[in-house]
Structures are given as structure tokens and as C-alpha cells.
C-alpha positions in Angstrom: 105.6 104.8 93.4 107.5 103.5 96.4 106.7 100.2 98.2 107.5 98.4 101.4 111.4 97.1 100.4 111.5 93.7 102.0 114.6 92.8 104.0 116.2 89.4 102.6 116.3 86.5 105.0 117.6 83.0 104.9 114.8 80.8 106.5 116.4 77.6 108.1 113.9 74.4 107.7 114.7 70.9 109.3 117.0 69.8 106.3 117.6 73.0 104.1 116.9 76.7 103.6 114.8 78.7 101.9 115.6 82.6 100.7 113.0 84.9 101.3 112.9 88.4 100.0 113.9 87.8 96.3 110.4 86.6 95.4 107.0 86.1 96.8 107.0 82.5 98.5 103.6 80.6 98.3 102.3 78.3 100.7 99.4 75.9 99.4 96.7 75.3 102.1 95.6 71.5 102.3 92.8 71.3 104.8 92.4 67.3 105.6 89.2 68.4 107.6 85.6 68.1 107.3 84.6 71.5 108.6 87.3 74.1 107.5 85.5 77.4 106.6 86.5 77.0 102.8 87.1 73.6 101.1 86.2 71.5 104.5 85.1 67.7 103.3 86.6 68.3 100.2 90.0 66.5 100.8 89.3 64.4 103.9 89.7 61.3 101.9 93.7 60.8 101.6 93.7 60.0 97.8 92.0 63.3 97.0 94.2 65.0 99.4 97.3 63.9 97.3 95.9 64.5 94.1 95.3 68.0 95.3 98.9 68.6 97.2 100.4 67.1 93.8 98.3 69.8 91.9 99.2 72.6 94.2 103.0 71.7 93.6 102.8 71.4 89.7 100.8 75.1 90.1 103.8 76.3 91.4 103.3 76.0 95.1 106.9 76.4 96.9 105.4 74.9 100.0 102.4 72.6 101.0 100.8 73.4 104.5 98.6 70.2 105.4 96.2 70.8 108.6 93.7 68.4 110.3 91.9 70.6 112.5 89.7 73.5 111.3 90.2 76.7 113.3 87.0 78.4 111.8 85.2 80.5 114.2 83.4 78.4 116.9 85.2 75.0 115.7 85.4 72.4 118.3 89.0 71.2 119.5 89.8 68.1 119.0 92.9 65.1 120.2 96.3 65.1 118.9 95.2 61.8 117.9 92.5 62.2 115.5 94.5 64.8 114.3 97.5 62.6 113.2 94.9 60.0 112.1 94.2 63.1 109.5 97.5 64.2 108.4 100.0 61.7 108.7 99.0 59.6 106.0 98.9 62.1 103.5 102.1 63.7 104.7 103.5 60.1 104.0 102.1 59.7 100.6 103.0 63.2 99.2 106.6 63.1 100.5 106.6 59.5 98.9 105.4 60.9 95.5 107.4 64.2 95.6 110.5 63.4 97.8 112.0 66.8 97.4 108.5 68.7 98.5 108.7 71.1 101.2 105.7 70.1 103.7 104.6 72.1 106.7 102.2 70.7 109.0 99.5 73.2 110.5 99.2 71.9 114.3 99.6 73.5 117.9 100.2 69.6 119.1 103.5 68.8 120.4 103.2 65.3 119.7 101.7 65.9 116.1 104.3 68.2 115.4 107.0 65.4 116.4 105.3 62.4 114.6 105.1 64.8 111.7 108.7 65.8 111.5 109.6 62.5 111.6 107.8 61.5 108.8 109.9 64.6 106.8 107.8 67.6 107.5 110.3 70.7 107.1 107.8 73.2 108.8 105.8 73.4 111.8 102.8 76.3 111.7 101.6 76.7 115.4 98.4 79.1 115.1 98.7 79.8 118.7 101.8 81.1 118.7 103.1 78.5 121.2 100.1 79.1 123.7 97.8 76.3 123.2 100.0 73.4 123.9 102.7 74.0 127.1 105.2 71.2 125.7 105.3 72.9 121.9 107.7 75.4 122.6 110.2 73.2 124.6 110.2 70.6 121.8 110.6 73.1 119.0 113.8 74.4 120.5 115.3 70.7 121.0 114.1 70.6 116.8 115.7 71.9 114.0 112.8 73.0 111.9 111.0 75.9 110.7 108.8 77.2 112.2 105.4 79.7 111.6 104.3 81.3 114.8 100.9 83.3 114.3 99.1 85.6 116.4 95.9 84.8 117.7 93.5 86.7 120.2 91.8 83.9 122.1 90.7 80.7 120.9 87.9 79.7 118.0 85.1 79.4 120.3 85.7 82.8 122.0 86.1 84.8 118.6 82.5 85.7 118.2 82.0 86.7 121.6 85.1 88.8 121.7 84.6 92.7 122.5 85.3 94.5 119.3 88.9 96.7 119.2 89.0 100.3 118.9 90.0 102.4 115.9 93.9 101.8 116.0 94.1 99.0 118.5 94.6 96.1 116.1 97.6 96.5 115.1 99.4 97.6 118.4 98.0 94.4 119.9 99.4 92.1 117.1 102.8 93.7 117.4 102.8 93.1 120.9 101.4 89.8 121.3 104.0 89.0 118.1 107.1 90.4 120.6 105.6 87.9 123.5 105.4 84.9 121.1 108.7 86.0 120.1 109.9 85.9 123.9 108.3 82.5 124.3 110.3 81.5 121.5 113.8 82.7 122.7 113.1 81.2 126.3 112.7 78.0 124.5 115.9 78.6 122.4 114.0 78.7 119.1 116.9 79.9 116.8 116.1 83.2 115.3 116.6 82.4 111.6 113.9 79.2 111.8 110.9 81.8 112.7 108.3 83.4 110.4 105.7 85.7 112.3 102.3 85.4 111.1 99.4 88.4 112.1 96.7 85.8 112.3 94.3 87.6 109.7 90.8 86.4 111.3 92.0 84.7 114.4 90.4 86.7 116.7 89.7 90.3 114.7 86.9 90.9 113.2 85.7 92.6 110.2 87.4 95.9 109.6 89.7 95.6 112.1 91.2 93.2 109.9 91.7 95.5 107.1 92.9 98.3 109.4 95.9 95.6 110.4 96.1 95.0 106.7 96.6 98.6 106.0 99.4 98.9 108.4 101.3 95.6 107.8 104.3 97.8 107.0 104.8 98.3 110.7 105.3 94.3 111.1 108.5 95.0 109.8 109.6 96.7 112.5 109.7 93.2 114.2 113.1 92.1 112.3 111.3 88.8 111.2 110.3 87.6 107.5 106.4 87.5 107.4 104.0 85.1 105.9 100.2 86.5 105.3 97.1 84.1 104.9 93.8 86.1 103.9 93.0 83.9 100.9 89.1 83.6 101.1 88.6 85.0 104.2 85.1 86.6 105.4 86.4 90.1 105.7 87.2 90.3 102.0 83.5 89.7 101.2 81.8 92.8 99.4 79.4 94.8 101.7 75.8 93.4 102.2 76.7 90.0 100.6 77.0 86.6 101.9 79.2 85.1 99.1 80.9 81.7 99.3 84.4 81.4 100.8 85.2 79.9 96.9 83.7 83.3 95.4 86.5 85.4 97.1 89.1 84.8 94.4 89.2 88.2 93.2 89.5 89.8 96.4 91.9 87.6 97.6 94.0 88.3 94.6 93.9 91.8 95.7 94.6 91.3 99.3 97.9 89.2 98.2 99.2 91.9 95.8 98.9 94.6 98.7 100.3 92.2 101.3 103.4 91.8 99.0 103.8 95.5 98.4 103.8 95.9 101.9 106.5 93.4 103.1 104.9 89.9 103.0 107.4 87.3 102.2 105.2 84.4 102.0 101.6 84.0 101.0 99.5 81.1 102.6 96.7 80.7 99.4 94.1 78.0 98.4 94.3 79.5 94.6 97.7 79.0 93.8 97.6 80.0 90.0 95.9 83.3 90.8 98.5 83.6 93.9 101.2 83.0 91.3 100.3 86.0 88.6 99.4 88.4 91.5 103.2 87.7 93.1 104.8 88.0 89.7 103.4 91.6 89.1 103.9 92.8 92.5 106.9 91.3 92.6 108.2 92.9 89.7 106.5 96.2 90.9 109.0 96.1 93.8 112.2 95.6 91.4 111.6 98.3 89.5 110.0 100.6 92.2 112.6 103.8 93.4 114.0 103.1 96.6 114.7 106.4 98.3 
């Protein structure tokens, strides 16, 4: 059986580089928020957040992604100051305990990104794709830092009111949106080898629209950039007819992670590192042993 062969990339971060494509890398999710959809309020206390961060590193996370603002549907936007009060102490404590850790900060605020880089963050994960803070693109263009740029269709408070997409519409929309994001990045002089793209599952895509996007992930390889996929515990993975809690979606997340790797994903953003590592081991082995045409 043939799968999607991953192109190899060297991802330039702030002080080092990562090889992408030889094996799947795992980005562990650390939400220091009171209201994230899956683990809100579990790690808002800095001491608990640091314990969780170190545990994910020990479980095999290659990267930690720390976020201080929820982007669940209908989430209220927050100020950069509040975000920094949540994120920066945790970032500093994690890097004090594990100086070699690769830490990403999930933010669309240029001020937070700048402060995080000053403390040692290697990656900025902008879920808005350079849209929600007009200062972000120029600031990143002046900085040597790894960047994740996500596609989003509107903002969290708009998502439940967006009109549904027609069949066959979501993947072209994501491709066009990511091309526009790359144009913004190029205009701001972001080096190409610092950028990873994320199609933004759940970010303005409803239900089966996410499945349609998932089934056509291999098309995103045409953009010529490494891909990060984040479907962990998301609502569209829930079994039909059930209103299961996010933490009960482990098996579904594992299936999604495996399919994403076989369709070309370079990085998985996950809550459950151990399960994701097992899935990545199997999927990477399948890619290594598949017969390429």
C-alpha cells in the first residue's frame, strides 16, 4: 500500500534547527487557561503547569506549546497583558528546569511573542495566520524564530454563526487562505525555512467539514511547506449521536493522528503524548516500508 511520501525540511528556530520528515515530531499542548475546551483550569496554576510540561517532555514530546488564551468557539478575546501573566512565568520555569527544551508559545499578540522570545521561546504559534494583530508579521520578520501559521475562518465568536461550506469547498478554501498567509509572511520578510503551516481543524470549520479536510490533507503538500496537524480531542472526532467529553476521545484522536501522518503530516499537536508517540511509531514505520511508485 502506498502512502503520501513526506518531503524533508530543516525548520529554522530561534537558536537551533529541527529535521522534519524523517520521523513525526510531537508538540505537547499546555493550556494555562481557565476555559480551554479540553483541559481548561487544570493547569492555570503555574506549579501544576510546570509539572505537566515536564511530564510531557518525559513522555516523548519534542516541543511544548504553551497557550494562555482559549480559542474554543465563542471564547472571549483577552489582552496581551493577561496572556503574559499566565504564560511567561510557566515558560521561564520550564526552561529553568529543562534548558534544552524546545518551547513554542501559542499567541497572536505581537507583544506576547516578543516577550516570550526574550525568555527563550524557540517558536511562535500564531493561530490567526498573521491576521489578528497587525504588528505580528513585521515583528516576526525582524526576528529569528520558528513560526507556525494556521488557517482560520473568522474568529472564535463568529464560528457558531458561520454558514456551512458546500461539499468540496473546504480544502480549496484552506489552500487559498494559506496562500494568502504565505503572501503576508513573504511581504514581511519571514524566511521560508522558519515557517510551518497548520490547516486549522475546528477553526471556522464545522463537523463533517473537518473530515473532508482531513481526507484531503495530501493536497496541502502542494504548498511546499511542512505541515502541523492538531485534531487532538476535537469535537468533530466524537462518535455520531454522542456528546462525549473531550478527554474520552483518545481512540478517535489516535486514529486521526495516524491518518494525518500517512497523509503527510510532519508534526502532531497533541494532549496525550504517550498514545500519540505509539501511533507515530507505527505510522512512521508504515511510511518507511511502503513501496513508493
